[in-house]
ZAKOL-981494 format. One record per residue (C-alpha): residue number from 0; residue in one letter; chain; x, y, z. Coordinates in Angstrom, 1 decimal. Layout:
// ZAKOL-981494
(loke NUM,A,A,(X,Y,Z))
...
// end
This chain:
// ZAKOL-981494
(loke 0,X,A,(-38.6,-114.0,-74.4))
(loke 1,X,A,(-42.1,-115.0,-75.0))
(loke 2,X,A,(-43.1,-116.9,-78.1))
(loke 3,X,A,(-46.2,-116.5,-80.3))
(loke 4,X,A,(-47.6,-119.6,-78.5))
(loke 5,X,A,(-47.0,-117.9,-75.2))
(loke 6,X,A,(-49.0,-114.9,-76.3))
(loke 7,X,A,(-52.1,-117.0,-77.0))
(loke 8,X,A,(-51.4,-119.3,-73.9))
(loke 9,X,A,(-51.3,-122.5,-76.0))
(loke 10,X,A,(-48.8,-125.3,-76.5))
(loke 11,X,A,(-46.6,-125.5,-79.6))
(loke 12,X,A,(-48.5,-128.5,-80.9))
(loke 13,X,A,(-51.9,-126.8,-80.7))
(loke 14,X,A,(-54.3,-127.3,-83.5))
(loke 15,X,A,(-55.6,-124.4,-85.6))
(loke 16,X,A,(-59.0,-124.8,-84.0))
(loke 17,X,A,(-57.3,-124.5,-80.5))
(loke 18,X,A,(-55.5,-121.4,-81.6))
(loke 19,X,A,(-58.7,-119.7,-82.9))
(loke 20,X,A,(-60.5,-120.4,-79.6))
(loke 21,X,A,(-57.6,-119.1,-77.6))
(loke 22,X,A,(-57.4,-116.0,-79.8))
(loke 23,X,A,(-61.1,-115.1,-79.2))
(loke 24,X,A,(-60.6,-115.5,-75.5))
(loke 25,X,A,(-57.4,-113.3,-75.5))
(loke 26,X,A,(-59.1,-110.8,-77.8))
(loke 27,X,A,(-62.0,-110.2,-75.5))
(loke 28,X,A,(-59.7,-109.9,-72.5))
(loke 29,X,A,(-57.1,-107.6,-74.0))
(loke 30,X,A,(-59.0,-105.4,-76.6))
(loke 31,X,A,(-58.4,-101.7,-75.8))
(loke 32,X,A,(-62.1,-100.9,-76.0))
(loke 33,X,A,(-62.5,-103.3,-73.1))
(loke 34,X,A,(-59.8,-101.6,-71.1))
(loke 35,X,A,(-57.0,-103.9,-72.3))
(loke 36,X,A,(-53.4,-103.0,-73.2))
(loke 37,X,A,(-53.1,-101.9,-76.8))
(loke 38,X,A,(-49.6,-103.2,-77.3))
(loke 39,X,A,(-50.5,-106.6,-75.7))
(loke 40,X,A,(-53.5,-106.9,-78.0))
(loke 41,X,A,(-51.3,-106.1,-81.0))
(loke 42,X,A,(-49.1,-109.0,-80.1))
(loke 43,X,A,(-52.1,-111.4,-79.7))
(loke 44,X,A,(-53.2,-110.4,-83.2))
(loke 45,X,A,(-49.8,-111.0,-84.7))
(loke 46,X,A,(-49.5,-114.5,-83.0))
(loke 47,X,A,(-53.0,-115.4,-84.4))
(loke 48,X,A,(-52.2,-114.3,-87.9))
(loke 49,X,A,(-48.9,-116.3,-88.0))
(loke 50,X,A,(-50.1,-119.4,-86.3))
(loke 51,X,A,(-53.2,-119.8,-88.4))
(loke 52,X,A,(-51.3,-119.6,-91.6))
(loke 53,X,A,(-49.7,-123.0,-92.4))
(loke 54,X,A,(-46.8,-121.6,-94.3))
(loke 55,X,A,(-45.9,-118.8,-92.0))
(loke 56,X,A,(-46.3,-121.2,-88.9))
(loke 57,X,A,(-43.8,-123.6,-90.5))
(loke 58,X,A,(-41.3,-120.8,-91.1))
(loke 59,X,A,(-41.7,-119.6,-87.5))
(loke 60,X,A,(-41.3,-123.1,-86.0))
(loke 61,X,A,(-38.2,-123.7,-88.0))
(loke 62,X,A,(-36.5,-120.3,-87.7))
(loke 63,X,A,(-38.2,-118.4,-84.9))
(loke 64,X,A,(-38.8,-115.4,-87.3))
(loke 65,X,A,(-42.0,-114.0,-88.6))
(loke 66,X,A,(-42.5,-113.5,-92.3))
(loke 67,X,A,(-43.1,-109.8,-92.8))
(loke 68,X,A,(-44.9,-109.8,-96.1))
(loke 69,X,A,(-48.3,-110.8,-94.7))
(loke 70,X,A,(-47.9,-108.4,-91.8))
(loke 71,X,A,(-47.2,-105.5,-94.2))
(loke 72,X,A,(-50.2,-106.4,-96.4))
(loke 73,X,A,(-52.4,-106.4,-93.3))
(loke 74,X,A,(-51.3,-103.0,-92.3))
(loke 75,X,A,(-51.9,-101.6,-95.7))
(loke 76,X,A,(-55.4,-103.1,-95.9))
(loke 77,X,A,(-56.5,-102.0,-92.5))
(loke 78,X,A,(-56.5,-105.6,-91.0))
(loke 79,X,A,(-58.0,-106.6,-87.8))
(loke 80,X,A,(-58.0,-103.4,-85.7))
(loke 81,X,A,(-60.9,-102.0,-87.9))
(loke 82,X,A,(-62.8,-105.2,-87.6))
(loke 83,X,A,(-62.6,-105.4,-83.9))
(loke 84,X,A,(-63.3,-101.7,-83.6))
(loke 85,X,A,(-66.7,-102.5,-85.1))
(loke 86,X,A,(-67.0,-105.7,-83.1))
(loke 87,X,A,(-66.6,-104.0,-79.8))
(loke 88,X,A,(-68.6,-100.9,-80.6))
(loke 89,X,A,(-66.0,-98.5,-82.1))
(loke 90,X,A,(-67.5,-97.3,-85.4))
(loke 91,X,A,(-65.6,-95.7,-88.2))
(loke 92,X,A,(-68.1,-93.6,-90.1))
(loke 93,X,A,(-65.8,-91.3,-91.9))
(loke 94,X,A,(-67.1,-92.5,-95.3))
(loke 95,X,A,(-70.8,-92.8,-94.2))
(loke 96,X,A,(-71.8,-89.6,-96.0))
(loke 97,X,A,(-69.3,-89.4,-98.8))
(loke 98,X,A,(-72.2,-90.0,-101.3))
(loke 99,X,A,(-73.4,-86.5,-100.3))
(loke 100,X,A,(-70.7,-84.0,-100.4))
(loke 101,X,A,(-70.8,-80.9,-98.3))
(loke 102,X,A,(-70.9,-78.1,-101.0))
(loke 103,X,A,(-72.0,-78.1,-104.6))
(loke 104,X,A,(-69.9,-76.8,-107.4))
(loke 105,X,A,(-69.7,-73.0,-108.1))
(loke 106,X,A,(-71.1,-71.3,-111.1))
(loke 107,X,A,(-68.8,-68.9,-112.9))
(loke 108,X,A,(-70.0,-65.8,-114.9))
(loke 109,X,A,(-68.0,-63.0,-116.6))
(loke 110,X,A,(-69.2,-59.4,-116.8))
(loke 111,X,A,(-67.7,-57.1,-119.3))
(loke 112,X,A,(-67.2,-53.6,-118.1))
(loke 113,X,A,(-66.0,-50.4,-119.7))
(loke 114,X,A,(-62.9,-48.5,-118.4))
(loke 115,X,A,(-65.2,-45.7,-117.0))
(loke 116,X,A,(-67.3,-48.4,-115.1))
(loke 117,X,A,(-64.1,-49.3,-113.2))
(loke 118,X,A,(-63.2,-45.7,-112.8))
(loke 119,X,A,(-66.5,-44.4,-111.5))
(loke 120,X,A,(-68.1,-47.5,-110.0))
(loke 121,X,A,(-71.0,-49.4,-111.5))
(loke 122,X,A,(-74.0,-51.4,-110.4))
(loke 123,X,A,(-75.9,-53.9,-112.4))
(loke 124,X,A,(-78.5,-56.7,-111.8))
(loke 125,X,A,(-78.1,-60.3,-113.0))
(loke 126,X,A,(-81.2,-62.5,-113.3))
(loke 127,X,A,(-81.0,-66.3,-113.5))
(loke 128,X,A,(-83.0,-69.4,-112.8))
(loke 129,X,A,(-82.4,-70.9,-109.4))
(loke 130,X,A,(-83.5,-74.4,-108.1))
(loke 131,X,A,(-84.7,-74.5,-104.5))
(loke 132,X,A,(-86.5,-77.2,-102.3))
(loke 133,X,A,(-90.2,-77.1,-102.9))
(loke 134,X,A,(-91.9,-75.2,-100.1))
(loke 135,X,A,(-94.9,-77.5,-100.4))
(loke 136,X,A,(-92.8,-80.5,-99.6))
(loke 137,X,A,(-91.5,-79.3,-96.3))
(loke 138,X,A,(-93.6,-81.8,-94.2))
(loke 139,X,A,(-93.2,-84.8,-96.6))
(loke 140,X,A,(-89.9,-86.0,-95.1))
(loke 141,X,A,(-90.3,-88.9,-92.7))
(loke 142,X,A,(-87.6,-90.9,-90.7))
(loke 143,X,A,(-86.2,-93.8,-92.6))
(loke 144,X,A,(-87.8,-97.0,-91.6))
(loke 145,X,A,(-84.9,-99.1,-92.6))
(loke 146,X,A,(-82.5,-97.4,-90.1))
(loke 147,X,A,(-85.0,-95.8,-87.7))
(loke 148,X,A,(-83.8,-92.5,-88.7))
(loke 149,X,A,(-80.2,-93.2,-87.6))
(loke 150,X,A,(-78.7,-93.0,-91.0))
(loke 151,X,A,(-76.6,-96.1,-90.3))
(loke 152,X,A,(-77.3,-99.9,-90.6))
(loke 153,X,A,(-75.7,-103.0,-88.9))
(loke 154,X,A,(-73.7,-105.2,-91.2))
(loke 155,X,A,(-72.8,-108.8,-90.2))
(loke 156,X,A,(-69.6,-110.3,-91.6))
(loke 157,X,A,(-68.3,-113.7,-91.1))
(loke 158,X,A,(-64.6,-114.5,-91.1))
(loke 159,X,A,(-63.9,-118.2,-90.5))
(loke 160,X,A,(-65.5,-119.2,-87.2))
(loke 161,X,A,(-66.0,-115.5,-86.2))
(loke 162,X,A,(-68.9,-113.2,-86.9))
(loke 163,X,A,(-68.1,-109.5,-86.8))
(loke 164,X,A,(-70.6,-106.7,-86.5))
(loke 165,X,A,(-70.0,-103.3,-88.1))
(loke 166,X,A,(-71.9,-100.1,-89.1))
(loke 167,X,A,(-72.4,-98.7,-92.6))
(loke 168,X,A,(-74.4,-95.9,-94.2))
(loke 169,X,A,(-78.0,-96.8,-94.8))
(loke 170,X,A,(-78.7,-97.6,-98.5))
(loke 171,X,A,(-82.3,-96.6,-98.4))
(loke 172,X,A,(-81.8,-93.0,-97.2))
(loke 173,X,A,(-78.2,-92.5,-98.3))
(loke 174,X,A,(-77.2,-92.0,-94.6))
(loke 175,X,A,(-79.4,-89.0,-94.2))
(loke 176,X,A,(-81.8,-90.7,-91.7))
(loke 177,X,A,(-84.9,-89.5,-93.5))
(loke 178,X,A,(-86.9,-90.2,-96.7))
(loke 179,X,A,(-89.4,-88.4,-98.8))
(loke 180,X,A,(-92.9,-89.8,-98.7))
(loke 181,X,A,(-94.9,-90.4,-101.9))
(loke 182,X,A,(-97.5,-87.8,-100.9))
(loke 183,X,A,(-98.5,-85.9,-104.0))
(loke 184,X,A,(-97.4,-82.3,-104.3))
(loke 185,X,A,(-99.1,-80.0,-106.8))
(loke 186,X,A,(-96.4,-77.3,-106.5))
(loke 187,X,A,(-93.6,-79.5,-107.9))
(loke 188,X,A,(-95.3,-82.6,-109.2))
(loke 189,X,A,(-93.3,-84.6,-106.7))
(loke 190,X,A,(-90.0,-83.4,-108.1))
(loke 191,X,A,(-89.2,-82.0,-104.6))
(loke 192,X,A,(-87.5,-79.0,-106.3))
(loke 193,X,A,(-88.9,-75.9,-108.0))
(loke 194,X,A,(-87.3,-73.4,-110.3))
(loke 195,X,A,(-87.6,-69.7,-109.4))
(loke 196,X,A,(-86.3,-66.4,-110.6))
(loke 197,X,A,(-83.3,-65.0,-108.8))
(loke 198,X,A,(-81.6,-61.6,-109.0))
(loke 199,X,A,(-78.3,-60.5,-107.6))
(loke 200,X,A,(-76.8,-57.1,-107.7))
(loke 201,X,A,(-73.2,-56.7,-108.8))
(loke 202,X,A,(-71.7,-53.6,-107.2))
(loke 203,X,A,(-68.4,-52.5,-108.7))
(loke 204,X,A,(-66.6,-49.8,-106.6))
(loke 205,X,A,(-63.8,-47.5,-107.8))
(loke 206,X,A,(-60.5,-49.1,-107.2))
(loke 207,X,A,(-61.6,-52.6,-108.1))
(loke 208,X,A,(-59.5,-54.4,-110.7))
(loke 209,X,A,(-60.0,-56.4,-113.9))
(loke 210,X,A,(-60.1,-60.1,-113.0))
(loke 211,X,A,(-61.5,-59.6,-109.5))
(loke 212,X,A,(-64.3,-61.9,-108.3))
(loke 213,X,A,(-67.5,-60.9,-106.6))
(loke 214,X,A,(-68.9,-63.9,-104.8))
(loke 215,X,A,(-72.6,-64.6,-103.9))
(loke 216,X,A,(-72.4,-67.4,-101.5))
(loke 217,X,A,(-74.9,-70.2,-101.8))
(loke 218,X,A,(-76.8,-68.8,-104.7))
(loke 219,X,A,(-76.5,-71.9,-107.0))
(loke 220,X,A,(-79.3,-74.3,-107.3))
(loke 221,X,A,(-79.9,-76.7,-104.4))
(loke 222,X,A,(-79.4,-80.4,-105.1))
(loke 223,X,A,(-80.1,-83.7,-103.2))
(loke 224,X,A,(-76.4,-84.6,-104.0))
(loke 225,X,A,(-75.0,-81.7,-101.8))
(loke 226,X,A,(-75.6,-80.4,-98.3))
(loke 227,X,A,(-75.4,-76.8,-99.4))
(loke 228,X,A,(-75.4,-75.2,-102.9))
(loke 229,X,A,(-72.4,-73.7,-104.5))
(loke 230,X,A,(-71.5,-70.0,-104.9))
(loke 231,X,A,(-72.2,-67.7,-107.9))
(loke 232,X,A,(-68.9,-66.2,-108.8))
(loke 233,X,A,(-68.9,-63.1,-111.1))
(loke 234,X,A,(-65.6,-62.2,-112.6))
(loke 235,X,A,(-65.0,-58.6,-113.8))
(loke 236,X,A,(-63.6,-58.3,-117.3))
(loke 237,X,A,(-62.4,-55.1,-119.1))
(loke 238,X,A,(-63.9,-54.3,-122.5))
(loke 239,X,A,(-61.6,-53.3,-125.3))
(loke 240,X,A,(-60.3,-49.7,-124.9))
(loke 241,X,A,(-57.6,-47.5,-126.6))
(loke 242,X,A,(-56.3,-46.8,-123.1))
(loke 243,X,A,(-53.9,-49.5,-121.6))
(loke 244,X,A,(-54.5,-50.1,-117.9))
(loke 245,X,A,(-51.5,-51.3,-115.8))
(loke 246,X,A,(-51.7,-51.0,-112.0))
(loke 247,X,A,(-52.9,-47.5,-111.1))
(loke 248,X,A,(-51.7,-45.9,-114.4))
(loke 249,X,A,(-53.2,-45.5,-117.8))
(loke 250,X,A,(-51.2,-45.5,-121.0))
(loke 251,X,A,(-52.0,-43.9,-124.4))
(loke 252,X,A,(-50.2,-43.4,-127.7))
(loke 253,X,A,(-50.7,-40.1,-129.5))
(loke 254,X,A,(-49.4,-39.1,-132.9))
(loke 255,X,A,(-48.0,-35.6,-133.6))
(loke 256,X,A,(-46.3,-34.0,-136.6))
(loke 257,X,A,(-42.6,-33.1,-136.6))
(loke 258,X,A,(-43.4,-29.5,-136.4))
(loke 259,X,A,(-45.6,-30.0,-133.4))
(loke 260,X,A,(-42.8,-31.9,-131.7))
(loke 261,X,A,(-40.8,-28.6,-132.0))
(loke 262,X,A,(-43.4,-25.9,-131.8))
(loke 263,X,A,(-45.8,-27.4,-129.3))
(loke 264,X,A,(-49.3,-28.9,-129.5))
(loke 265,X,A,(-52.5,-29.6,-127.6))
(loke 266,X,A,(-54.1,-33.0,-126.9))
(loke 267,X,A,(-57.8,-33.1,-126.0))
(loke 268,X,A,(-59.2,-36.3,-124.6))
(loke 269,X,A,(-63.0,-36.5,-124.8))
(loke 270,X,A,(-63.1,-40.2,-123.9))
(loke 271,X,A,(-61.2,-40.2,-120.6))
(loke 272,X,A,(-62.8,-42.7,-118.1))
(loke 273,X,A,(-63.5,-39.9,-115.6))
(loke 274,X,A,(-66.2,-38.8,-118.2))
(loke 275,X,A,(-64.5,-35.3,-118.0))
(loke 276,X,A,(-62.5,-33.8,-120.9))
(loke 277,X,A,(-58.8,-33.8,-120.2))
(loke 278,X,A,(-56.4,-31.4,-122.0))
(loke 279,X,A,(-52.6,-31.7,-122.3))
(loke 280,X,A,(-50.7,-28.6,-123.6))
(loke 281,X,A,(-47.1,-28.7,-124.7))
(loke 282,X,A,(-45.7,-25.3,-125.2))
(loke 283,X,A,(-42.7,-26.1,-127.3))
(loke 284,X,A,(-39.3,-27.6,-127.2))
(loke 285,X,A,(-37.8,-30.5,-129.0))
(loke 286,X,A,(-39.5,-33.8,-128.4))
(loke 287,X,A,(-38.1,-37.0,-130.0))
(loke 288,X,A,(-40.1,-40.0,-131.1))
(loke 289,X,A,(-41.2,-42.2,-128.3))
(loke 290,X,A,(-41.0,-39.5,-125.6))
(loke 291,X,A,(-43.5,-39.9,-122.8))
(loke 292,X,A,(-45.5,-37.0,-121.2))
(loke 293,X,A,(-47.3,-37.5,-117.9))
(loke 294,X,A,(-50.6,-36.2,-116.7))
(loke 295,X,A,(-50.3,-36.6,-112.9))
(loke 296,X,A,(-53.5,-37.8,-111.1))
(loke 297,X,A,(-55.3,-38.6,-114.4))
(loke 298,X,A,(-54.9,-42.4,-114.1))
(loke 299,X,A,(-57.2,-44.9,-112.4))
(loke 300,X,A,(-58.4,-44.8,-108.7))
(loke 301,X,A,(-55.9,-46.5,-106.5))
(loke 302,X,A,(-56.9,-49.9,-104.9))
(loke 303,X,A,(-56.4,-48.5,-101.4))
(loke 304,X,A,(-58.7,-45.5,-102.3))
(loke 305,X,A,(-58.2,-41.8,-101.9))
(loke 306,X,A,(-55.8,-41.3,-104.8))
(loke 307,X,A,(-55.3,-41.7,-108.5))
(loke 308,X,A,(-52.5,-42.9,-110.8))
(loke 309,X,A,(-51.1,-41.0,-113.7))
(loke 310,X,A,(-51.9,-40.9,-117.4))
(loke 311,X,A,(-48.7,-41.6,-119.5))
(loke 312,X,A,(-48.9,-40.3,-123.1))
(loke 313,X,A,(-46.3,-41.8,-125.5))
(loke 314,X,A,(-45.6,-39.7,-128.5))
(loke 315,X,A,(-45.4,-41.0,-132.1))
(loke 316,X,A,(-43.6,-38.3,-134.1))
(loke 317,X,A,(-44.3,-38.4,-137.8))
(loke 318,X,A,(-41.1,-38.1,-139.8))
(loke 319,X,A,(-41.1,-34.8,-141.9))
(loke 320,X,A,(-40.8,-34.7,-145.7))
(loke 321,X,A,(-37.2,-34.9,-146.8))
(loke 322,X,A,(-36.5,-31.8,-148.9))
(loke 323,X,A,(-33.4,-29.7,-149.2))
(loke 324,X,A,(-33.1,-26.5,-147.2))
(loke 325,X,A,(-32.8,-23.2,-149.1))
(loke 326,X,A,(-30.0,-20.9,-147.9))
(loke 327,X,A,(-32.6,-18.6,-146.4))
(loke 328,X,A,(-34.3,-21.5,-144.5))
(loke 329,X,A,(-31.0,-22.8,-143.2))
(loke 330,X,A,(-29.9,-19.4,-142.0))
(loke 331,X,A,(-33.3,-18.9,-140.2))
(loke 332,X,A,(-33.1,-22.5,-138.7))
(loke 333,X,A,(-29.5,-21.8,-137.4))
(loke 334,X,A,(-30.6,-18.6,-135.8))
(loke 335,X,A,(-33.4,-20.4,-133.9))
(loke 336,X,A,(-31.2,-23.4,-132.9))
(loke 337,X,A,(-28.2,-21.1,-132.1))
// end
């Protein structure tokens, strides 16, 4: 079995300086970016880390085992693979543009609508101020001189006798590769952004529900902090109504007298969301308090379209006055009730 010294091709009594020189030689030879074997290179790294640490080297020479604490710490912190990736040309730029996120935050707006707006459909315009890049500054952007328009800069980092070269986002242009010149712009007074009037049309179609969102993509203000502006999100809200709306159905409570619960009654609805008068006739027969009558097809438009729910009318029967019956009244009532 090969030892850590064998991996670096040095003797057991080699000095720290000899080990560092051997490591640089083996690293250039076996690094994966140079066509070397990844597992072999990993072993070279491990040998270098142990043998250049006096404490860990003493433990290894005495026991033949490797202290795992430093190895675990190296793996958690990224360690040498990232350094050599930069050294040999492999660039990790996943965080190069984190300063400028892709999409800006959305803007939320609530629109209160009546029940008949949801029933029949509704269209309304919303006006607001919208920030956009100044049209007069279109040609004022030039390539960044600090990074030659690449958006990246070279960083030199020294670790002991070794100097590593890596890539990072350019500070001057925030990784964009371009910078605004100082040319005066009368349109925006060099603010680079102007405020303009914007109008969007909210189109509510029958079958839409309270709480639904209508999204206007990219209609928020532009900002140098984001690649694209956020969305304007309009949420549909229901204004107070005496009708209760659940699913496709409408619910209503109606109060009648005790006599009407027996003899019959007529309910006329002039405020139905269809904007048409609706009439319910009950021709008679005993109805108890809390009974529910249904007007089929008089509810809300279905979400799938082409149909309507029902209107459920719950009856609140007023208790009659409590007076004793006369013999004549009792006889008459008994004849009716059989």
